[in-house]
TORKOL-4160 file (C-alpha; in steps of 0.2 Angstrom, whole numbers, padded with zeros to 4 digits, m for minus):
154
<pt num="1" X="0000" Y="0000" Z="0000"/>
<pt num="2" X="0014" Y="0012" Z="0004"/>
<pt num="3" X="0023" Y="0008" Z="m0012"/>
<pt num="4" X="0007" Y="0013" Z="m0022"/>
<pt num="5" X="0004" Y="0028" Z="m0012"/>
<pt num="6" X="0022" Y="0034" Z="m0014"/>
<pt num="7" X="0022" Y="0030" Z="m0033"/>
<pt num="8" X="0006" Y="0040" Z="m0035"/>
<pt num="9" X="0012" Y="0054" Z="m0024"/>
<pt num="10" X="0027" Y="0056" Z="m0035"/>
<pt num="11" X="0018" Y="0055" Z="m0051"/>
<pt num="12" X="0005" Y="0068" Z="m0046"/>
<pt num="13" X="0018" Y="0080" Z="m0038"/>
<pt num="14" X="0027" Y="0080" Z="m0054"/>
<pt num="15" X="0012" Y="0082" Z="m0065"/>
<pt num="16" X="0004" Y="0095" Z="m0054"/>
<pt num="17" X="0020" Y="0104" Z="m0052"/>
<pt num="18" X="0022" Y="0106" Z="m0071"/>
<pt num="19" X="0005" Y="0113" Z="m0072"/>
<pt num="20" X="0008" Y="0126" Z="m0058"/>
<pt num="21" X="0025" Y="0131" Z="m0064"/>
<pt num="22" X="0018" Y="0135" Z="m0082"/>
<pt num="23" X="0027" Y="0122" Z="m0092"/>
<pt num="24" X="0026" Y="0127" Z="m0110"/>
<pt num="25" X="0018" Y="0109" Z="m0114"/>
<pt num="26" X="0005" Y="0111" Z="m0101"/>
<pt num="27" X="0001" Y="0129" Z="m0106"/>
<pt num="28" X="m0001" Y="0124" Z="m0124"/>
<pt num="29" X="m0012" Y="0108" Z="m0119"/>
<pt num="30" X="m0024" Y="0118" Z="m0108"/>
<pt num="31" X="m0025" Y="0132" Z="m0122"/>
<pt num="32" X="m0030" Y="0118" Z="m0134"/>
<pt num="33" X="m0044" Y="0113" Z="m0121"/>
<pt num="34" X="m0052" Y="0130" Z="m0122"/>
<pt num="35" X="m0057" Y="0133" Z="m0104"/>
<pt num="36" X="m0043" Y="0145" Z="m0100"/>
<pt num="37" X="m0028" Y="0144" Z="m0090"/>
<pt num="38" X="m0037" Y="0145" Z="m0073"/>
<pt num="39" X="m0041" Y="0126" Z="m0076"/>
<pt num="40" X="m0022" Y="0122" Z="m0077"/>
<pt num="41" X="m0020" Y="0131" Z="m0060"/>
<pt num="42" X="m0035" Y="0122" Z="m0052"/>
<pt num="43" X="m0029" Y="0105" Z="m0059"/>
<pt num="44" X="m0012" Y="0108" Z="m0053"/>
<pt num="45" X="m0017" Y="0113" Z="m0035"/>
<pt num="46" X="m0029" Y="0098" Z="m0034"/>
<pt num="47" X="m0015" Y="0086" Z="m0040"/>
<pt num="48" X="m0001" Y="0093" Z="m0029"/>
<pt num="49" X="m0013" Y="0093" Z="m0013"/>
<pt num="50" X="m0019" Y="0075" Z="m0017"/>
<pt num="51" X="m0001" Y="0069" Z="m0019"/>
<pt num="52" X="0003" Y="0077" Z="m0002"/>
<pt num="53" X="m0013" Y="0069" Z="0006"/>
<pt num="54" X="m0008" Y="0052" Z="m0001"/>
<pt num="55" X="0007" Y="0053" Z="0010"/>
<pt num="56" X="m0003" Y="0056" Z="0026"/>
<pt num="57" X="m0012" Y="0039" Z="0032"/>
<pt num="58" X="m0027" Y="0048" Z="0039"/>
<pt num="59" X="m0030" Y="0058" Z="0023"/>
<pt num="60" X="m0025" Y="0044" Z="0010"/>
<pt num="61" X="m0043" Y="0038" Z="0007"/>
<pt num="62" X="m0050" Y="0056" Z="0003"/>
<pt num="63" X="m0034" Y="0061" Z="m0007"/>
<pt num="64" X="m0036" Y="0046" Z="m0018"/>
<pt num="65" X="m0054" Y="0050" Z="m0021"/>
<pt num="66" X="m0048" Y="0068" Z="m0026"/>
<pt num="67" X="m0035" Y="0061" Z="m0038"/>
<pt num="68" X="m0048" Y="0049" Z="m0045"/>
<pt num="69" X="m0060" Y="0064" Z="m0048"/>
<pt num="70" X="m0046" Y="0073" Z="m0057"/>
<pt num="71" X="m0043" Y="0058" Z="m0068"/>
<pt num="72" X="m0061" Y="0056" Z="m0073"/>
<pt num="73" X="m0060" Y="0074" Z="m0079"/>
<pt num="74" X="m0044" Y="0071" Z="m0088"/>
<pt num="75" X="m0050" Y="0055" Z="m0096"/>
<pt num="76" X="m0065" Y="0064" Z="m0103"/>
<pt num="77" X="m0055" Y="0078" Z="m0109"/>
<pt num="78" X="m0042" Y="0068" Z="m0117"/>
<pt num="79" X="m0055" Y="0057" Z="m0126"/>
<pt num="80" X="m0068" Y="0070" Z="m0131"/>
<pt num="81" X="m0060" Y="0086" Z="m0133"/>
<pt num="82" X="m0041" Y="0083" Z="m0137"/>
<pt num="83" X="m0044" Y="0066" Z="m0145"/>
<pt num="84" X="m0028" Y="0058" Z="m0138"/>
<pt num="85" X="m0030" Y="0040" Z="m0137"/>
<pt num="86" X="m0014" Y="0036" Z="m0128"/>
<pt num="87" X="m0016" Y="0049" Z="m0115"/>
<pt num="88" X="m0034" Y="0043" Z="m0112"/>
<pt num="89" X="m0027" Y="0025" Z="m0108"/>
<pt num="90" X="m0014" Y="0032" Z="m0096"/>
<pt num="91" X="m0027" Y="0042" Z="m0087"/>
<pt num="92" X="m0038" Y="0027" Z="m0086"/>
<pt num="93" X="m0024" Y="0017" Z="m0078"/>
<pt num="94" X="m0020" Y="0031" Z="m0066"/>
<pt num="95" X="m0039" Y="0032" Z="m0062"/>
<pt num="96" X="m0039" Y="0013" Z="m0058"/>
<pt num="97" X="m0023" Y="0015" Z="m0047"/>
<pt num="98" X="m0031" Y="0029" Z="m0037"/>
<pt num="99" X="m0047" Y="0020" Z="m0035"/>
<pt num="100" X="m0038" Y="0005" Z="m0029"/>
<pt num="101" X="m0028" Y="0014" Z="m0016"/>
<pt num="102" X="m0045" Y="0022" Z="m0010"/>
<pt num="103" X="m0053" Y="0005" Z="m0009"/>
<pt num="104" X="m0038" Y="m0001" Z="0001"/>
<pt num="105" X="m0039" Y="0013" Z="0013"/>
<pt num="106" X="m0058" Y="0013" Z="0015"/>
<pt num="107" X="m0061" Y="0013" Z="0034"/>
<pt num="108" X="m0061" Y="m0004" Z="0041"/>
<pt num="109" X="m0076" Y="m0002" Z="0052"/>
<pt num="110" X="m0087" Y="0004" Z="0038"/>
<pt num="111" X="m0081" Y="m0011" Z="0027"/>
<pt num="112" X="m0085" Y="m0024" Z="0041"/>
<pt num="113" X="m0102" Y="m0016" Z="0044"/>
<pt num="114" X="m0107" Y="m0017" Z="0025"/>
<pt num="115" X="m0100" Y="m0034" Z="0024"/>
<pt num="116" X="m0111" Y="m0040" Z="0038"/>
<pt num="117" X="m0126" Y="m0030" Z="0034"/>
<pt num="118" X="m0126" Y="m0020" Z="0050"/>
<pt num="119" X="m0126" Y="m0001" Z="0049"/>
<pt num="120" X="m0118" Y="0010" Z="0062"/>
<pt num="121" X="m0130" Y="0011" Z="0077"/>
<pt num="122" X="m0133" Y="0028" Z="0085"/>
<pt num="123" X="m0131" Y="0029" Z="0103"/>
<pt num="124" X="m0147" Y="0034" Z="0112"/>
<pt num="125" X="m0145" Y="0049" Z="0124"/>
<pt num="126" X="m0153" Y="0044" Z="0140"/>
<pt num="127" X="m0159" Y="0058" Z="0152"/>
<pt num="128" X="m0148" Y="0061" Z="0167"/>
<pt num="129" X="m0155" Y="0053" Z="0182"/>
<pt num="130" X="m0151" Y="0060" Z="0199"/>
<pt num="131" X="m0158" Y="0051" Z="0215"/>
<pt num="132" X="m0172" Y="0043" Z="0204"/>
<pt num="133" X="m0178" Y="0059" Z="0197"/>
<pt num="134" X="m0176" Y="0066" Z="0180"/>
<pt num="135" X="m0166" Y="0082" Z="0179"/>
<pt num="136" X="m0167" Y="0094" Z="0164"/>
<pt num="137" X="m0160" Y="0111" Z="0161"/>
<pt num="138" X="m0170" Y="0124" Z="0153"/>
<pt num="139" X="m0162" Y="0140" Z="0147"/>
<pt num="140" X="m0173" Y="0155" Z="0142"/>
<pt num="141" X="m0166" Y="0167" Z="0130"/>
<pt num="142" X="m0174" Y="0184" Z="0129"/>
<pt num="143" X="m0174" Y="0192" Z="0112"/>
<pt num="144" X="m0174" Y="0211" Z="0112"/>
<pt num="145" X="m0186" Y="0219" Z="0100"/>
<pt num="146" X="m0181" Y="0235" Z="0091"/>
<pt num="147" X="m0194" Y="0248" Z="0086"/>
<pt num="148" X="m0188" Y="0258" Z="0071"/>
<pt num="149" X="m0202" Y="0270" Z="0071"/>
<pt num="150" X="m0220" Y="0274" Z="0076"/>
<pt num="151" X="m0231" Y="0259" Z="0073"/>
<pt num="152" X="m0248" Y="0262" Z="0066"/>
<pt num="153" X="m0263" Y="0250" Z="0068"/>
<pt num="154" X="m0277" Y="0251" Z="0056"/>
């Protein structure tokens, strides 16, 4: 799992860094897409932040989903707008790898609950009992009223 996370983190740090550092190839590619250069910056930020998140075990699941979402957009863009078959295949492979990493880091308790068919049960809040009697606190809040002018009642 660590090998896959480090591999994807290195790949997406390099790819996102090239987008953020305005590599001429990236500027030209995003110009061909036609949505403007803001999309290049957004994609670069998402890729670099996802790469950093993949190195943090608590964030790895969400970071892998973020990278997978970026790869869905890249796959559609490469196939439909740019008509690049080889790049489409590469983004599909990266999408599968990111989803595999997300599946491997899916929270264990949720996975077990779904496997057994048991959903997480909510704890019921019981009223506090003090010497056999229920004790409740009531807080009253006074809301001041503001009059802005003379009132007319018709």
